[in-house]
C-alpha positions in Angstrom: -25.4 -5.1 -25.9 -24.1 -6.9 -29.0 -20.6 -6.9 -27.6 -21.8 -8.5 -24.4 -23.8 -11.0 -26.3 -20.8 -11.9 -28.4 -18.6 -12.1 -25.3 -20.9 -14.5 -23.6 -21.3 -16.7 -26.7 -17.5 -16.7 -27.5 -18.1 -15.0 -30.8 -15.8 -12.0 -30.5 -13.0 -11.6 -33.1 -10.3 -9.8 -31.2 -6.9 -10.2 -32.8 -4.9 -10.8 -29.6 -1.8 -12.1 -31.5 -1.5 -9.1 -33.7 0.0 -7.0 -30.8 1.9 -9.8 -29.0 5.2 -8.0 -29.2 3.6 -5.0 -27.4 2.6 -7.4 -24.7 6.1 -8.7 -24.4 7.4 -5.2 -24.1 4.9 -4.3 -21.3 5.6 -7.4 -19.4 9.4 -7.0 -19.8 9.2 -3.4 -18.5 7.2 -4.5 -15.5 9.6 -7.4 -14.7 12.6 -5.1 -15.1 11.2 -2.6 -12.7 10.3 -5.3 -10.3 13.8 -6.9 -10.4 15.4 -3.6 -10.0 13.4 -2.8 -6.9 14.1 -6.2 -5.5 17.9 -5.7 -6.0 18.0 -2.2 -4.7 15.3 -2.2 -1.9 14.7 -5.9 -1.4 11.7 -7.3 0.5 10.6 -6.2 3.9 10.4 -9.6 5.6 8.5 -9.9 8.9 10.1 -11.2 12.0 9.1 -14.7 11.1 11.7 -14.6 8.3 14.4 -12.3 9.6 14.3 -13.2 13.3 13.9 -10.4 15.9 11.9 -9.1 18.7 8.5 -7.4 18.7 7.1 -5.4 21.6 3.5 -4.2 21.7 2.0 -1.9 24.3 -1.1 0.3 24.7 -0.1 3.9 23.8 -1.9 5.5 26.7 0.1 8.6 26.6 -0.7 9.3 23.0 2.9 10.2 22.0 4.0 10.0 18.4 6.6 7.8 16.6 9.3 10.5 16.8 9.4 10.4 20.7 9.5 6.6 20.7 12.5 6.8 18.2 14.3 9.3 20.5 14.0 7.1 23.6 15.0 4.0 21.7 18.0 5.7 20.3 19.2 6.4 23.8 19.4 2.6 24.5 21.1 1.8 21.2 18.0 0.8 19.2 17.9 3.6 16.7 17.3 1.1 13.9 14.1 -0.2 15.5 10.9 0.0 13.5 8.1 1.9 15.3 4.4 1.8 14.3 1.4 3.2 16.1 -1.8 1.2 15.2 -5.4 2.3 15.8 -7.7 -0.2 17.2 -11.5 -0.7 16.6 -12.3 0.9 20.0 -10.4 4.1 19.2 -7.4 3.2 21.3 -3.8 3.1 20.1 -1.1 0.4 20.2 2.5 0.9 19.7 4.5 -1.8 17.9 8.3 -1.8 18.1 10.3 -4.3 16.1 14.1 -4.9 16.3 16.6 -7.5 15.4 17.2 -10.5 17.6 18.4 -9.2 21.1 20.1 -10.7 24.1 18.1 -11.0 27.3 19.5 -7.8 28.8 18.8 -5.7 25.7 15.4 -7.2 25.5 14.5 -6.2 29.0 15.8 -2.7 28.4 13.6 -2.5 25.3 10.5 -3.6 27.2 11.2 -1.1 30.0 11.7 1.8 27.6 8.6 1.0 25.5 6.5 0.6 28.7 7.8 3.9 30.1 7.1 6.0 27.0 3.6 4.3 26.6 2.7 5.0 30.2 1.9 1.4 31.1 3.4 -1.3 33.4 5.9 -3.7 31.9 3.4 -6.6 32.6 1.0 -4.9 30.2 3.3 -5.2 27.2 3.5 -8.2 24.8 6.8 -9.5 23.6 7.4 -11.9 20.7 10.9 -13.1 20.1 11.9 -15.2 17.1 15.5 -16.4 16.6 17.2 -16.1 13.2 17.4 -19.9 12.9 13.6 -20.1 13.0 13.3 -17.4 10.4 15.8 -19.0 8.0 14.0 -22.4 8.4 10.7 -20.8 7.3 12.4 -19.2 4.3 14.0 -22.5 3.3 10.7 -24.3 3.5 8.9 -21.6 1.5 11.5 -21.9 -1.3 11.3 -25.7 -1.2 7.5 -25.6 -1.5 7.8 -23.2 -4.5 10.3 -25.3 -6.3 8.3 -28.5 -5.8 5.2 -26.8 -7.0 6.9 -25.6 -10.2 8.4 -29.0 -10.9 5.1 -30.8 -10.5 3.4 -28.2 -12.7 5.9 -28.6 -15.5 5.6 -32.4 -15.4 1.8 -32.3 -15.4 1.4 -29.9 -18.3 4.1 -31.8 -20.3 2.2 -35.0 -19.8 -1.2 -33.5 -20.4 -0.2 -31.3 -23.3 3.4 -30.7 -24.4 6.6 -29.3 -23.1 6.3 -26.0 -24.9 3.0 -25.4 -23.2 4.7 -26.3 -19.9 7.3 -23.7 -20.6 4.7 -21.1 -21.4 2.8 -21.8 -18.2 6.0 -21.6 -16.1 6.9 -18.3 -17.8 3.5 -16.9 -16.9 4.0 -18.2 -13.3 7.3 -16.5 -13.0 5.8 -13.4 -14.5 3.2 -13.3 -11.8 5.6 -14.1 -9.0 8.2 -11.4 -10.0 5.6 -8.7 -10.5 3.9 -9.5 -7.2 7.2 -9.5 -5.3 8.2 -6.3 -7.1 5.0 -4.4 -6.0 5.6 -5.6 -2.4 9.2 -4.2 -2.7 8.2 -0.9 -4.3 5.4 -0.2 -1.8 7.2 -1.5 1.2 4.6 -4.0 2.4 5.8 -6.5 4.9 6.2 -10.1 3.7 4.7 -12.6 6.2 3.9 -16.3 6.2 0.4 -15.3 5.2 1.9 -13.6 2.1 3.7 -16.8 1.2 0.5 -18.8 1.4 -1.3 -16.2 -0.7 1.5 -16.3 -3.4 1.2 -20.1 -3.6 -2.5 -19.7 -4.0 -2.3 -17.2 -6.8 0.2 -19.4 -8.7 -2.4 -22.1 -8.6 -5.0 -19.7 -9.9 -2.7 -18.5 -12.7 -2.0 -22.1 -13.7 -5.7 -22.9 -13.8 -6.4 -20.0 -16.2 -3.5 -20.9 -18.4 -4.6 -24.6 -18.6 -8.1 -23.5 -19.6 -6.6 -21.5 -22.5 -4.2 -24.3 -23.5 -6.9 -26.9 -23.4 -9.1 -24.9 -25.8 -6.0 -24.4 -28.1 -5.4 -28.1 -28.1 -9.0 -28.9 -28.9 -9.1 -26.4 -31.8 -5.8 -27.7 -33.2 -7.3 -31.1 -33.6 -10.4 -29.7 -35.3 -8.9 -26.9 -37.4 -5.2 -27.6 -37.7 -5.5 -28.7 -41.3 -7.0 -25.4 -42.5 -5.7 -22.6 -40.3 -2.4 -21.3 -38.9 -1.5 -21.6 -35.3 -1.9 -17.9 -34.8 -5.5 -18.0 -36.1 -6.3 -21.0 -33.8 -4.9 -19.2 -30.7 -6.9 -16.1 -31.6 -10.0 -18.2 -31.9 -9.3 -20.0 -28.6 -8.7 -16.8 -26.7 -12.0 -15.3 -27.9 -13.8 -18.5 -26.9 -12.5 -18.5 -23.3 -12.3 -14.7 -22.9 -15.6 -14.3 -21.1 -14.9 -17.3 -18.8 -11.6 -15.8 -17.7 -13.2 -12.4 -17.1 -16.1 -13.9 -15.1 -13.7 -16.1 -13.0 -11.4 -13.0 -12.3 -14.3 -10.8 -11.5 -15.9 -13.3 -9.1 -12.5 -13.8 -7.4 -11.4 -10.1 -7.2 -14.7 -8.8 -5.8 -14.7 -10.8 -2.5 -10.9 -10.4 -2.2 -11.3 -6.6 -2.7 -14.0 -6.5 0.0 -11.7 -8.5 2.3 -8.9 -6.1 1.6 -10.8 -2.9 2.0 -13.4 -3.8 4.6 -11.6 -6.4 6.6 -8.2 -4.9 6.8 -8.6 -1.1 6.5 -12.0 -0.5 8.0 -11.9 -3.3 10.6 -8.1 -3.0 11.3 -7.2 -6.6 10.7 -3.6 -6.3 9.5 -3.3 -10.1 8.9 -6.1 -9.9 6.4 -4.4 -7.1 4.6 -1.2 -9.1 4.1 -3.2 -12.1 2.8 -5.7 -10.2 0.6 -3.2 -7.8 -1.0 -1.1 -10.6 -2.4 -4.2 -12.5 -3.6 -5.6 -9.3 -5.3 -2.3 -8.5 -7.1 -1.6 -12.1 -8.1 -5.0 -12.9 -9.5 -5.0 -9.7 -11.6 -1.5 -10.5 -12.9 -2.5 -14.2 -13.5 -5.5 -13.2 -15.6 -3.2 -10.9 -17.7 -0.4 -13.4 -18.0 -2.6 -16.4 -19.2 -3.9 -14.3 -22.1 -1.0 -11.9 -22.9 2.1 -13.9 -21.8 1.5 -17.7 -22.0 -0.6 -17.7 -25.2 1.7 -15.3 -27.2 4.8 -17.2 -26.1 3.3 -20.5 -27.1 2.3 -19.0 -30.5 5.8 -17.6 -31.1 7.4 -21.0 -30.5 4.9 -23.1 -32.4 4.9 -20.9 -35.5 8.6 -21.7 -35.9 7.9 -25.4 -36.2 8.2 -26.7 -39.8 4.7 -28.1 -39.8 3.1 -24.7 -38.9 5.4 -22.9 -41.3 4.1 -25.0 -44.1 0.6 -24.2 -43.0 1.4 -20.5 -43.0 2.6 -20.7 -46.6 -0.3 -22.8 -47.7 -2.8 -20.3 -46.2 -0.9 -17.4 -47.8 -1.1 -19.1 -51.2 -4.7 -19.8 -50.8 -5.4 -16.2 -49.7 -3.3 -14.8 -52.6 -5.2 -17.0 -55.1 -8.5 -15.8 -53.6 -7.5 -12.2 -53.8 -6.2 -12.6 -57.4 -9.4 -14.2 -58.6 -11.4 -11.5 -57.0 -9.4 -8.8 -58.6 -9.6 -10.4 -62.1 -13.3 -10.8 -61.7 -13.7 -7.1 -60.7 -11.5 -5.9 -63.6 -13.5 -8.0 -66.1 -16.8 -6.6 -64.8 -15.4 -3.1 -65.1 -14.3 -3.6 -68.7 -17.7 -5.0 -69.6 -19.5 -2.1 -68.0 -17.2 0.4 -69.8 -17.8 -1.1 -73.3 -21.6 -1.0 -72.8 -21.9 -4.7 -73.6 -24.1 -6.9 -71.6 -22.2 -9.7 -69.7 -22.8 -13.1 -71.2 -24.2 -15.9 -69.2 -21.9 -18.9 -69.1 -22.6 -21.4 -71.9 -24.2 -24.7 -70.8 -22.8 -27.8 -72.5 -25.4 -30.3 -73.8 -25.0 -33.8 -72.5 -24.9 -36.5 -75.2 -27.4 -39.1 -74.9 
Protein backbone atom coordinates (compact mmCIF):
# COMPACT_ATOMS: atom_id res chain seq x y z
CA UNK A 1 0.00 0.00 0.00
CA UNK A 2 2.86 2.39 0.74
CA UNK A 3 4.13 2.04 -2.85
CA UNK A 4 0.70 2.86 -4.30
CA UNK A 5 0.36 5.79 -1.93
CA UNK A 6 3.76 7.08 -3.01
CA UNK A 7 2.86 6.62 -6.68
CA UNK A 8 -0.37 8.58 -6.36
CA UNK A 9 1.36 11.35 -4.45
CA UNK A 10 4.34 11.49 -6.82
CA UNK A 11 6.70 10.70 -3.96
CA UNK A 12 8.52 7.70 -5.43
CA UNK A 13 12.30 7.84 -5.82
CA UNK A 14 12.99 5.61 -8.81
CA UNK A 15 16.36 6.36 -10.38
CA UNK A 16 15.27 6.27 -14.03
CA UNK A 17 18.38 7.89 -15.42
CA UNK A 18 20.75 5.44 -13.77
CA UNK A 19 19.99 2.80 -16.40
CA UNK A 20 19.40 5.06 -19.39
CA UNK A 21 22.04 3.33 -21.52
CA UNK A 22 20.19 0.06 -21.02
CA UNK A 23 17.04 1.72 -22.32
CA UNK A 24 18.98 2.88 -25.37
CA UNK A 25 20.22 -0.67 -26.00
CA UNK A 26 16.70 -2.13 -25.68
CA UNK A 27 15.17 0.49 -27.97
CA UNK A 28 18.05 0.15 -30.44
CA UNK A 29 17.57 -3.62 -30.61
CA UNK A 30 13.81 -3.25 -31.19
CA UNK A 31 14.37 -0.65 -33.90
CA UNK A 32 17.05 -2.79 -35.58
CA UNK A 33 14.73 -5.83 -35.64
CA UNK A 34 11.87 -3.72 -36.98
CA UNK A 35 13.99 -2.14 -39.73
CA UNK A 36 15.39 -5.53 -40.73
CA UNK A 37 11.91 -6.97 -41.02
CA UNK A 38 10.74 -3.95 -43.03
CA UNK A 39 13.67 -4.35 -45.43
CA UNK A 40 13.33 -8.12 -45.81
CA UNK A 41 9.59 -8.73 -45.58
CA UNK A 42 8.15 -5.26 -46.03
CA UNK A 43 4.59 -4.27 -45.18
CA UNK A 44 1.54 -6.13 -46.38
CA UNK A 45 -0.45 -3.27 -47.87
CA UNK A 46 -4.13 -3.66 -48.56
CA UNK A 47 -5.64 -3.24 -51.97
CA UNK A 48 -6.24 0.44 -51.15
CA UNK A 49 -2.46 1.00 -51.28
CA UNK A 50 -1.22 -1.55 -53.79
CA UNK A 51 -4.18 -1.60 -56.16
CA UNK A 52 -5.83 -4.85 -57.13
CA UNK A 53 -9.02 -6.87 -57.23
CA UNK A 54 -10.95 -8.41 -54.34
CA UNK A 55 -13.68 -10.98 -54.88
CA UNK A 56 -15.91 -12.19 -52.03
CA UNK A 57 -18.46 -14.98 -52.14
CA UNK A 58 -20.36 -17.22 -49.69
CA UNK A 59 -18.42 -20.49 -49.32
CA UNK A 60 -21.49 -22.73 -49.53
CA UNK A 61 -19.52 -25.82 -50.59
CA UNK A 62 -17.26 -25.60 -47.54
CA UNK A 63 -14.04 -26.31 -49.52
CA UNK A 64 -10.70 -25.28 -48.07
CA UNK A 65 -8.10 -22.76 -49.19
CA UNK A 66 -5.98 -25.37 -51.00
CA UNK A 67 -8.78 -26.21 -53.45
CA UNK A 68 -9.34 -22.55 -54.24
CA UNK A 69 -5.61 -22.11 -54.88
CA UNK A 70 -5.61 -25.07 -57.25
CA UNK A 71 -8.48 -23.71 -59.34
CA UNK A 72 -6.98 -20.22 -59.38
CA UNK A 73 -3.61 -21.57 -60.54
CA UNK A 74 -5.39 -23.08 -63.53
CA UNK A 75 -6.37 -19.58 -64.76
CA UNK A 76 -2.94 -18.08 -64.04
CA UNK A 77 -3.73 -16.58 -60.62
CA UNK A 78 -1.42 -18.74 -58.50
CA UNK A 79 -0.21 -15.62 -56.64
CA UNK A 80 -3.69 -14.71 -55.39
CA UNK A 81 -4.31 -14.40 -51.66
CA UNK A 82 -7.14 -16.62 -50.43
CA UNK A 83 -8.82 -16.27 -47.04
CA UNK A 84 -11.87 -18.04 -45.64
CA UNK A 85 -13.62 -15.93 -43.01
CA UNK A 86 -16.23 -17.10 -40.51
CA UNK A 87 -19.29 -14.92 -40.06
CA UNK A 88 -21.34 -14.39 -36.89
CA UNK A 89 -24.14 -16.66 -38.12
CA UNK A 90 -21.71 -19.56 -38.58
CA UNK A 91 -21.45 -19.28 -42.37
CA UNK A 92 -18.20 -18.86 -44.28
CA UNK A 93 -17.09 -16.28 -46.82
CA UNK A 94 -14.15 -16.73 -49.18
CA UNK A 95 -12.07 -13.64 -49.97
CA UNK A 96 -9.69 -13.69 -52.95
CA UNK A 97 -7.30 -10.80 -53.56
CA UNK A 98 -5.14 -10.37 -56.64
CA UNK A 99 -3.23 -7.60 -58.36
CA UNK A 100 -4.97 -5.23 -60.75
CA UNK A 101 -6.53 -7.27 -63.61
CA UNK A 102 -7.88 -6.58 -67.04
CA UNK A 103 -11.61 -6.94 -67.68
CA UNK A 104 -11.20 -10.42 -69.18
CA UNK A 105 -9.03 -11.74 -66.36
CA UNK A 106 -11.39 -10.22 -63.80
CA UNK A 107 -14.39 -11.99 -65.32
CA UNK A 108 -12.47 -15.28 -65.33
CA UNK A 109 -11.56 -14.78 -61.66
CA UNK A 110 -15.19 -14.12 -60.68
CA UNK A 111 -16.41 -17.17 -62.60
CA UNK A 112 -13.80 -19.45 -60.99
CA UNK A 113 -14.49 -18.26 -57.44
CA UNK A 114 -18.27 -18.57 -57.94
CA UNK A 115 -17.88 -22.08 -59.36
CA UNK A 116 -15.74 -23.37 -56.49
CA UNK A 117 -17.91 -21.63 -53.86
CA UNK A 118 -21.08 -23.12 -55.40
CA UNK A 119 -22.89 -19.81 -55.95
CA UNK A 120 -24.05 -17.75 -58.89
CA UNK A 121 -21.75 -15.02 -60.19
CA UNK A 122 -24.36 -12.43 -59.20
CA UNK A 123 -23.92 -13.50 -55.56
CA UNK A 124 -20.25 -12.47 -55.55
CA UNK A 125 -18.91 -9.06 -54.59
CA UNK A 126 -16.05 -7.54 -56.54
CA UNK A 127 -13.96 -4.54 -55.58
CA UNK A 128 -11.36 -3.26 -58.03
CA UNK A 129 -8.86 -0.51 -57.16
CA UNK A 130 -6.39 0.80 -59.71
CA UNK A 131 -2.69 1.25 -58.86
CA UNK A 132 -3.01 5.01 -59.40
CA UNK A 133 -5.56 5.30 -56.60
CA UNK A 134 -3.37 3.21 -54.29
CA UNK A 135 -0.29 5.34 -54.93
CA UNK A 136 -2.34 8.49 -54.34
CA UNK A 137 -3.42 7.22 -50.90
CA UNK A 138 0.18 6.35 -50.04
CA UNK A 139 1.41 9.78 -51.10
CA UNK A 140 -1.24 11.57 -49.05
CA UNK A 141 -0.47 9.43 -46.00
CA UNK A 142 3.23 10.30 -46.22
CA UNK A 143 2.42 13.99 -46.69
CA UNK A 144 0.16 13.97 -43.63
CA UNK A 145 2.91 12.34 -41.55
CA UNK A 146 5.57 14.83 -42.68
CA UNK A 147 3.31 17.84 -42.00
CA UNK A 148 2.47 16.44 -38.58
CA UNK A 149 6.13 16.01 -37.63
CA UNK A 150 7.09 19.50 -38.84
CA UNK A 151 4.25 21.12 -36.87
CA UNK A 152 5.20 19.10 -33.78
CA UNK A 153 8.86 20.17 -34.01
CA UNK A 154 7.95 23.84 -34.44
CA UNK A 155 5.46 23.82 -31.57
CA UNK A 156 7.78 22.14 -29.04
CA UNK A 157 10.68 24.38 -30.08
CA UNK A 158 8.48 27.43 -29.52
CA UNK A 159 6.98 26.14 -26.27
CA UNK A 160 10.17 24.64 -24.78
CA UNK A 161 13.43 24.37 -26.77
CA UNK A 162 14.82 22.62 -29.82
CA UNK A 163 16.49 19.81 -27.84
CA UNK A 164 13.15 18.87 -26.39
CA UNK A 165 11.70 18.94 -29.90
CA UNK A 166 14.41 16.56 -31.08
CA UNK A 167 13.75 14.25 -28.12
CA UNK A 168 10.04 14.22 -28.85
CA UNK A 169 10.64 13.48 -32.55
CA UNK A 170 13.02 10.67 -31.61
CA UNK A 171 10.29 9.16 -29.43
CA UNK A 172 7.76 9.53 -32.27
CA UNK A 173 10.03 7.79 -34.78
CA UNK A 174 10.73 5.11 -32.16
CA UNK A 175 6.98 4.40 -31.85
CA UNK A 176 6.37 4.56 -35.59
CA UNK A 177 9.21 2.18 -36.51
CA UNK A 178 8.36 -0.37 -33.81
CA UNK A 179 4.66 -0.36 -34.73
CA UNK A 180 5.48 -0.81 -38.43
CA UNK A 181 8.01 -3.51 -37.52
CA UNK A 182 5.44 -5.50 -35.57
CA UNK A 183 3.02 -5.28 -38.50
CA UNK A 184 5.79 -6.53 -40.78
CA UNK A 185 6.86 -9.36 -38.48
CA UNK A 186 3.36 -10.65 -37.81
CA UNK A 187 2.11 -10.02 -41.35
CA UNK A 188 -0.93 -7.92 -40.52
CA UNK A 189 -2.45 -6.04 -43.42
CA UNK A 190 -1.94 -2.27 -43.53
CA UNK A 191 -5.16 -0.46 -44.41
CA UNK A 192 -6.28 3.19 -44.38
CA UNK A 193 -7.67 2.49 -40.89
CA UNK A 194 -4.16 1.51 -39.81
CA UNK A 195 -2.77 4.83 -41.06
CA UNK A 196 -5.45 6.74 -39.12
CA UNK A 197 -4.59 4.75 -36.00
CA UNK A 198 -0.86 5.44 -36.40
CA UNK A 199 -1.47 9.19 -36.68
CA UNK A 200 -3.62 8.92 -33.56
CA UNK A 201 -0.95 7.14 -31.53
CA UNK A 202 1.67 9.67 -32.59
CA UNK A 203 -0.51 12.36 -31.10
CA UNK A 204 -0.88 10.32 -27.91
CA UNK A 205 2.88 9.76 -27.66
CA UNK A 206 3.43 13.48 -28.16
CA UNK A 207 0.98 14.31 -25.38
CA UNK A 208 2.74 12.02 -22.89
CA UNK A 209 6.16 13.43 -23.83
CA UNK A 210 5.00 17.04 -23.51
CA UNK A 211 3.63 16.28 -20.03
CA UNK A 212 7.07 15.02 -18.98
CA UNK A 213 8.91 17.96 -20.57
CA UNK A 214 6.55 20.48 -19.01
CA UNK A 215 7.26 19.08 -15.54
CA UNK A 216 11.01 19.09 -16.28
CA UNK A 217 10.87 22.75 -17.34
CA UNK A 218 8.91 23.66 -14.21
CA UNK A 219 11.42 21.91 -11.94
CA UNK A 220 14.40 23.47 -13.75
CA UNK A 221 13.09 26.93 -12.91
CA UNK A 222 12.57 25.98 -9.27
CA UNK A 223 15.54 23.68 -8.57
CA UNK A 224 18.07 24.42 -11.30
CA UNK A 225 20.39 26.33 -9.00
CA UNK A 226 20.81 23.44 -6.56
CA UNK A 227 20.48 20.18 -8.52
CA UNK A 228 21.91 18.56 -11.65
CA UNK A 229 19.74 18.04 -14.71
CA UNK A 230 19.75 14.28 -14.10
CA UNK A 231 18.34 14.80 -10.61
CA UNK A 232 15.68 17.16 -11.94
CA UNK A 233 14.59 14.69 -14.66
CA UNK A 234 14.43 11.85 -12.13
CA UNK A 235 12.26 13.98 -9.86
CA UNK A 236 10.01 15.02 -12.75
CA UNK A 237 9.50 11.45 -13.96
CA UNK A 238 8.58 10.28 -10.48
CA UNK A 239 6.08 13.12 -10.19
CA UNK A 240 4.29 12.30 -13.48
CA UNK A 241 4.73 8.52 -13.36
CA UNK A 242 1.29 7.78 -11.95
CA UNK A 243 -0.36 10.15 -14.40
CA UNK A 244 1.27 8.32 -17.32
CA UNK A 245 0.31 4.91 -15.92
CA UNK A 246 -3.29 5.97 -15.34
CA UNK A 247 -3.59 7.51 -18.79
CA UNK A 248 -2.14 4.41 -20.44
CA UNK A 249 -4.33 2.02 -18.46
CA UNK A 250 -7.53 3.94 -19.18
CA UNK A 251 -6.61 4.00 -22.88
CA UNK A 252 -5.40 0.41 -23.26
CA UNK A 253 -8.34 -1.23 -21.47
CA UNK A 254 -11.09 -0.06 -23.89
CA UNK A 255 -8.78 -0.56 -26.88
CA UNK A 256 -8.02 -4.11 -25.68
CA UNK A 257 -11.74 -4.75 -25.35
CA UNK A 258 -12.28 -3.38 -28.84
CA UNK A 259 -9.49 -5.58 -30.16
CA UNK A 260 -10.57 -8.82 -28.48
CA UNK A 261 -14.34 -8.53 -28.27
CA UNK A 262 -15.05 -6.42 -31.31
CA UNK A 263 -12.66 -7.98 -33.80
CA UNK A 264 -12.09 -11.58 -32.75
CA UNK A 265 -15.36 -12.47 -30.99
CA UNK A 266 -17.68 -10.42 -33.21
CA UNK A 267 -15.63 -10.89 -36.37
CA UNK A 268 -15.23 -7.21 -37.29
CA UNK A 269 -11.94 -7.22 -39.22
CA UNK A 270 -11.91 -3.43 -39.64
CA UNK A 271 -11.93 -3.00 -35.87
CA UNK A 272 -8.94 -5.33 -35.57
CA UNK A 273 -6.86 -3.27 -38.01
CA UNK A 274 -7.65 -0.04 -36.17
CA UNK A 275 -7.46 -1.33 -32.57
CA UNK A 276 -4.24 -3.32 -33.04
CA UNK A 277 -2.30 -0.27 -34.24
CA UNK A 278 -3.71 1.78 -31.38
CA UNK A 279 -2.81 -0.84 -28.77
CA UNK A 280 0.78 -1.28 -29.99
CA UNK A 281 1.33 2.44 -30.46
CA UNK A 282 0.00 3.56 -27.08
CA UNK A 283 2.08 0.95 -25.26
CA UNK A 284 5.18 2.03 -27.22
CA UNK A 285 4.34 5.71 -26.68
CA UNK A 286 4.16 5.31 -22.90
CA UNK A 287 7.52 3.55 -22.91
CA UNK A 288 9.20 6.06 -25.22
CA UNK A 289 8.11 9.16 -23.31
CA UNK A 290 9.79 7.87 -20.12
CA UNK A 291 12.62 5.70 -21.40
CA UNK A 292 13.56 7.37 -24.70
CA UNK A 293 12.64 11.06 -24.83
CA UNK A 294 13.62 11.94 -21.23
CA UNK A 295 16.97 10.03 -21.25
CA UNK A 296 17.92 11.55 -24.63
CA UNK A 297 17.15 15.02 -23.36
CA UNK A 298 19.21 14.35 -20.21
CA UNK A 299 22.15 13.10 -22.27
CA UNK A 300 22.15 16.26 -24.40
CA UNK A 301 21.55 18.75 -21.59
CA UNK A 302 24.23 17.33 -19.30
CA UNK A 303 26.82 18.21 -21.97
CA UNK A 304 25.99 21.90 -21.80
CA UNK A 305 28.60 24.02 -19.94
CA UNK A 306 26.02 25.35 -17.50
CA UNK A 307 24.91 21.88 -16.38
CA UNK A 308 28.49 20.57 -16.33
CA UNK A 309 29.38 23.36 -13.88
CA UNK A 310 26.38 22.36 -11.79
CA UNK A 311 27.59 18.74 -11.79
CA UNK A 312 31.01 19.82 -10.49
CA UNK A 313 29.44 22.08 -7.88
CA UNK A 314 27.15 19.31 -6.60
CA UNK A 315 30.07 16.86 -6.61
CA UNK A 316 32.20 19.25 -4.52
CA UNK A 317 29.34 19.85 -2.13
CA UNK A 318 28.73 16.11 -1.78
CA UNK A 319 32.46 15.47 -1.28
CA UNK A 320 32.69 18.13 1.40
CA UNK A 321 29.68 16.68 3.19
CA UNK A 322 31.12 13.17 3.08
CA UNK A 323 34.53 14.43 4.33
CA UNK A 324 32.95 16.34 7.22
CA UNK A 325 30.93 13.27 8.19
CA UNK A 326 34.01 11.03 8.10
CA UNK A 327 36.10 13.44 10.23
CA UNK A 328 33.31 13.73 12.78
CA UNK A 329 32.95 9.95 12.95
CA UNK A 330 36.73 9.46 13.33
CA UNK A 331 36.91 12.06 16.11
CA UNK A 332 34.07 10.43 17.99
CA UNK A 333 35.78 7.04 17.68
CA UNK A 334 39.06 8.41 19.11
CA UNK A 335 37.25 10.00 22.03
CA UNK A 336 35.42 6.79 22.85
CA UNK A 337 38.68 4.79 22.60
CA UNK A 338 40.53 7.06 25.03
CA UNK A 339 37.76 6.82 27.59
CA UNK A 340 37.48 10.61 27.79
CA UNK A 341 34.19 12.35 27.76
CA UNK A 342 33.60 14.54 24.74
CA UNK A 343 33.68 18.23 25.63
CA UNK A 344 30.85 20.51 24.92
CA UNK A 345 31.76 23.41 22.68
CA UNK A 346 32.87 26.53 24.55
CA UNK A 347 30.53 29.44 24.53
CA UNK A 348 32.05 32.86 24.11
CA UNK A 349 30.91 35.61 26.41
CA UNK A 350 29.66 38.66 24.76
CA UNK A 351 31.26 41.90 25.98
CA UNK A 352 28.91 44.44 27.31
